[in-house]
Structure formats: structure tokens, C-alpha cells
N, C-alpha and C positions, 0 to 999 in steps of 0.2 A: 876650149871653145869660149871665145870672148863674150858671146851672148848666147844663152841657152836656147832661146827661141827668138826668131826674127819676125817675119811677117805674119800677122794674124789673119784669120780667115776672111776678114772684110777689108783688108788693106789692099788697094789696087795699084798703089804707086810705091816706089822705093822709100825706105825708111830714112827720116832725117833726125830721128831722136837719138840721143846719146845717153848712155848710162854711166854716171860717175861712180867708179868702183873704188872700194877701199879694202884693206885686208879683212875686215869683218863683214863686208857686204858683197853678196854675189847677185848680180843684176840680171833681170829678165826683161828684155825690151819688147813690148808689143807696139809696133811701129806707128808712126804717123801716116795715116792713109786718108784718101779722099773718096767719098762715095756720093754720087749724085750732087756734086757741088758742096757737100758738107764735110767738114773736117772731123776726124776722130783721133784722139790722142790717148795713148795708154803707155804706162810705164810701171814696171814691177820691180821693187827692191826687196831683197831678202836679207835678214840678219842671220849669219851662221851661228850655230850653237854647238856646243861640245856634246857629242853622243857617245854612248858606251860602246865598246867593241861588240860587233855582232857576228855570230857564227850560225850557219844554217844547219838544220837537222835534215839529213838526207831523206828520211822517211819516218813519219810518225807511227807507222805500223811496226817499227823495230824498236829494240831497246835503245835508250839514250846513250850515245857514245861519248867518249871523252873529247876534250877540246882538240887534242892532237889528231884524233881520228877525223874530226870534222875538217880540220885544215887540210889534211892529206886528201880527203875526199874532194874538197873544193879544187885543189890543185890538179887532180887527175881528171876533172870534168873537161868537156870540150870547151875551148875558150870562146867567149861571147864578145861580139863587138860592143865597145862601150857606148852607152846612150849619149853621153856628152860629146862624143866624137862625130856624131852624125851631122852632116852639113845640110842645111836647108830643111825642107819638109816640116815647117814649123807648125802648121795647122794640125798635122797628124800627131806631132809630139805633144802639143798642148792638150789635145783630146785624151791621149793616153795618160798624161800626168793627172788630169782632173779625175779620171776614173780610178786611179790608184788612191787618190786622196779621199774620194767618196765612191765606194764600189756600188752604191745604190743608184748611181746614175744609169747604169744598165749596159755598159760596154760600148764598143766602137766598131763601126763598119768602115773599113778603109778601102776605097776604090780608086784605082789609078792605073797608069801605064805600067807595062812590065819593065822590070829592071830599075825601079825607082826606090828600092830599099824598104818596101812595106814589111816583108817578113823579117828583115834584119833589124828594123826598128822595134817591132813587137818583141822579138826574142831578146833584145838588149834590155828590156824592162826587168829581167831577172835580177840583175845586180841592185836595182833600186827598190825592189819590193820590200816593204817593212816586215818586221816580225809580228807574229800573233801568238796568243796563248792557245794551246791545244791540249787535249787529254792524251797523255802518253800511251802509246800502244793502240790507239784507236784509228782504224783505217779511214774514217770519215772526217778527220780533222775537227772533231767535235769541240765546240766552244764550252769551256767549263762553267761559264756564267750565263749563257744565253740558251734557254731550252729550245728555241727555234732552230738552232744550229747543232743540236745534239742528236747523235744516233740513238736508236731505241735502247740498246744495251746500256749506254752511258746514262740515259735518263732513268732506267731501272735502278742502276747503282746509286744514283743521287737520291731516289725515293727511299732506298734502303738505308740511307745515311752513311754510305761508304765515303771514305776520304779519297778524292781523285788526285792522282799524280799529274802535275801540270808542267809542261815544258814550253819553251819558246822555239818557234820554227818560222822560217821564211814562208811567205805566201806561195802556194804552189802555182806553177804555170804548166798546163797540160796541153800538149799538141794532139789534136784530133786528126788522124790521117784520113784521107778521102776514101781509102779502101777498107776502113775499119768495119767489122761486122757489128750487128746490133748487140750480140752477146758480149762482145768486148767493150762496147760503150756502156751498156746498162749493167753488166755483171751477169753471172750465171749461177744456177742452183745445181748442186751435186745431188741428182735424184737418187743415185745408188746409195750414197751415205744417208740420205734422208729416209730411205725405205729400210735399210739394214740397221741403222743405229737410232733412228727416230729423232734426229736433230736436223735443224735447218742449216745445212752447210752451204754458205753463200760466198762466192768468190767475187769481191767488189770489182767494178769496172772503172772506166775513165771518169764517169760522172761522180763516183764516190771520191776519187782522188782530187777532182776539181772543186769539191765542196769548200767554200770560203776562199776560193782561189780564182784563177783565170783559166778559161777554156779557149784555146786559140785554134781557129779553123782557117788554114790557108786555102785559097781558091774556094771559098765558101759557096760561091754561085754554082760550083760543080758538084756539090754534096748531094748524095742520093736522097730522094724524097722521104724514104722511111726514116733516115737518120735526122732529117730536118724536123719531122714530126716528133721524134723523141726529144730533140732539143727544145722544141716549142712547149711540149708538155712540162718538162723540167723547169724551163724558164718561167712558165706561168705559175706553177704550184710551189716551186722550191724543193720538191721531193721527187725522187725516182722510185717507181714501183715495178718490181719484177714479178710476173705471174707465170707459173708453169706447173702443170700437173697437180693442180689443187693447192699449190704452195704459193704464198704471197709474202714478199719481203719488201719493206720500204726503208729508205734512208734519205737524209737531207742532201740536197744537190743545189745549193745556191752558189752561183758562180758569175763572174764577169765574162760575158761573151764577147770575144774579139774576133772579127773576121776580116779577111783581106781578099781581094779579087780584082780581076781585070774586066772592065765593063764590056770589052769586045767579045768575051767568052760567054756572055749571057747575063740576063737580069736575075735578081733574087725574087722569090715569092714575096708578095706584100706582107703576108703574115709574119715571115721571118725578119724582113727588113724593119718592121715596126718594133721588133724586140730589141733592136740595137738602140741604146740611148742616144748616141751621137753618130754623125756621119762625117768622115773626113775625105776630102778629095785630094789626090796626090798627082802632081804633074811632073813631067820631065824638066830638069833644070836646063835653062837655055843659055845662061851666062857662061861663056867659054872659060873664064878664069876659075869660076866656081866648079865647073866640071873637072878641070885639071886638078884642083885641090882634092876633090872627091876621089879621083883615080889615085893620086899620090898617097892619100891616107889609107886607102884600101890596100895598096901595095905594101905599105909599112906594116899593116896588120898581118897580111899574109906571110911576110918575111919573118917576123918575130912577134907572135901574138902577145906573149907575156910582157915583153918590153913595151909594146904599144899600149897595153892596158895599164901598165905602171905609170906611163906618162900622163894618163888621164885620171889617175886615182884621186888626186886632190879635188878635181871638179866633180867626180862621181860622189865622193864623200860629202861635199857641200850640198849637192842636189838631194842626196839621201836624207840629210839632216833637215833640209827645207821641207821635204815631203812629210817627214815625221812631225815637224812643227805645225804644218798645215792640218794634218789629220787630228792632232790634239786640240787645235783651236777651232775646228769646224763646227762643233756643237754651239759655240757662242756667236756664230755669225748670224746676223739678222737681215731681213729684207723688208722694206716698207710696204705697207698695204697698197699704196698708190702704184708702186712698181709691179706688184703682183697683178693688179687689175689691168695694167697696160700690157703685161705679158699675155694674159688671157685674151685681151682684145686683139692683139696681133694674131694669135692662133685662130680666133673666131673669124677674123676678116680674111684669113688665108684658107678658110674651110678645112682646117686640119681635123682629121677624124680622131675621135677619142680625146682623152685628156692626158695621154702620156707626154705629149709635147709640152704642155703647161708644167707638168711635174718635173720633167727632165731639165727644162730651162731654168726653173727655180733652183734645182740642186746644183747644176753646173755653174750658175752665177755665184752661188755661195762658195763652192769649191774654189773658184777663181779668186774670190775675195780673200779666202783663207790663204791661198797661194801668195797673194800680194801682201799678206800680213795685216789685213784689216778685219774689223768685226762687223762691217756694214757693207751691203751690196750697193754699188753705184750703177747708173745707167750705162756707163762705159763697160762694166763687167757684162751686163746683159747683151750689149751690142757685139761684144767679142764672141760670145758663145751661142747666141740665138740662131745664126745660120747653120751651125753644125747640129743643133737640136731639132730644127724643123725642116731642113732641106729635103730629107728623104721621106718626109711625111706628107708632102704636097701631092695632090693628084696630078698625074702626068698628062700633059697636053702635047700630043705629037707635033702640033703646028707651032709650038712655042720654042723659039731659038735661044732666048735669054736663060742664063744659068739660074737654077731655082734658088741658090744662095743669094743672088742679087735681088731676086723678088722679095725674099725675106727681109733683107736690109732696107729695101725701099719702103716696105710696109712698116718696118721698125721706126724709121725716121718720121714717117707720116703720123704714127700714133704717139711717139715720144716727144715730138717737137712742140 
């Protein structure tokens, strides 16, 4: 893919910017666009770095396997379409990358036409997810250095002064099926074992597996209300609590919530929509040549997935290194007080409820600056991410025909000019 991302969320006209690439630089072009008579320019260049070989651990709840077993396990898994091979849908890809760089942004809600590659793009993130430190054998992916992400058992071991065995594993991505039961999502308590042996026998659910990872819900607008309530509780507190027959068990459940859906099938509850840090709109590609390219690439993948993935391996490795570099430099990125005030003024003028819009916009702008390889946020960074951070937080006016993202951009230029 010559350019990882093309049109940004605010670019309304075709790109005229070109990125001069070299063997050591992989370029990401956020195009030249024009909105309300004003021009916006953005360009991102990345310097590739040499990364160490990475192998994923299939499950932290099992014993650490040898390198050969890991490789065999990876080769036997269902082949995933490469992220770098996805044509178009640049707004969605940018939102996903920013959330991988800074998980505290709070996830992405992807809404768009059917057949536009929403699920394919999300699942392609698996290859790009970085490695994290976890406690070996812990089903909750406990962080050995952060008590907030530790299970109760691991925390007790730390207080006793035990030495924890630490391993590296890839961030988990968990699919939440629409038909999943609440027991499967939250976990279950073995009452018989608890009564006969006097121990808390807990079978962890999907929320435990998703801790410190990604929880993906396809067709999230069709999710049952009781599961929506469970996700809201966990997203708000960062913990999942199971209560049954006088037994209570809690475990950490902090995850990036990613959802996709078709707006024709129904709207999302405002409480759940507000939990998503960013909102990406996906449209059907109209350019005939681009559509042909997408069809041909998909046919190549279906014919020989392994060969197709190998052809994009170099680009995948570069992107993986860029994400790792951005994650490491993120803590040093600064944003001026003046820009913070203007962000909050935009949110206030648009009557955005709560302060999540302010917080997410600041975080997303910092993540984008880190992705560009800079240590300071610019107004252009804010212009790129603010429509995705505020679009879904505006109050709906049934008589308003203009896209809510354009309303955000109009207010942005009014405040920042």
C-alpha cells in the first residue's frame, strides 16, 4: 500500500499531497482538503526502526510454550486479511491506529453501509497489536507492575512478596457474539464446588479475557439490552463483578470497546454511544477503478491467503514498528494550554454533554502527534481528530440535514481562526 491512510475525516476533496518516501521512511498522507473555503494540510512521515522478533502467546492461562510451538500455532490459525492491504476507509483505519497507540482514548464506533469492510478492518488489527507484559498463568492478563490491572489473586501474591513469572504476549482481541449469554460474558461460579469444597470456583468469561485488550462487537446496535448494561458497567468501573448465591467475585475488566454496525438496522442507546471514544463513518467506495482494485485484492487473498499475506509482510512490519515507536513516545507529547482551552470552547459551543469529548479529543490529538513522530500537538492534529471525537456526542436534530462532523469542523475553524 503506497500510502497507509489517504483521506482524513475532514477532507472533502481529493488529495493533492504527495509523500516522498525513502527506504528508511514510510509515509502516511493525511490529504489536502478544503472545508468551508479554508485549506487544511497534513502529512505524516515515519522513520522505521529495527524491532526484535515477536511471537504471540496463545493464552496466558496456559504454560509458556516454546518458540517452535508458537510459530506452529500461528500458522494453524485462520488467516487474517492484512491491515496494510485494505484499500480506502482511511478515517476508520486512523481511528483504530490511534486507539492501539493510546488505549485510554476509549475505543471506536464504526457505522456504515453493509459490505464496506468494517469487520475485516477491525479483525486485521490482530497482526499489528503490540506485546504487553502479563503474569504467566493468570487468566486476567494481569499487569505485573500496575495494581489497577491486577487480579485479586495476583495482588495477594505481590503483597506476600512472591516473585511473579512475567511473559510477553500480544494484546488480546475478543469477539463478542450477539447470541452470547450473560454467564459466558461475565463468567460463572461453580456452586457445587463452592458448597462441597468451600472454595470460590470461578470460570472466567469473555470480559476476563478482554482485560487489557480489545472487545469487538459486530452489529453492536443489535446487542441485547442486558448485555449492553453489562458492558456499560464494566466500561465505567473497569471491573466485572459476579454475584450468585451469596458468593461475590470481582476481576479487572479494562478493555478497548470497538463496535461496528449498519445505521439502517437501528440506532444505539445514547449511554452506550457515549462510551465509545471515537466515531468513524464508513461509506461505499464510488470510484470504479478503486472498486476493481478491491475486488482483485480480495480474490488474490481468497485464492492463496499465505502468499497474499507474505506480499504485504514488509508493510505490516513497518506499520508495527511505527506503532511501537508511537506508543513509547506518547508520554512525552505535550499540548499547549491555549489549544486545550480552544478544544473545550468548541465542546461548550456545540453543547456537548459531559467532559468525555474534551478528554478524548486531547488524547487523540496527542496520539496523532506521536504517530507523526512529534512531541507537540498542533492545531492540524486537533482538526484531524475532533470530528471523530465529537460527532456522536452532539444532540440529534431530526430537521438538520448537514452531517454532524461538518458542524464540528465549522465550529472548529470559528474558534481556532
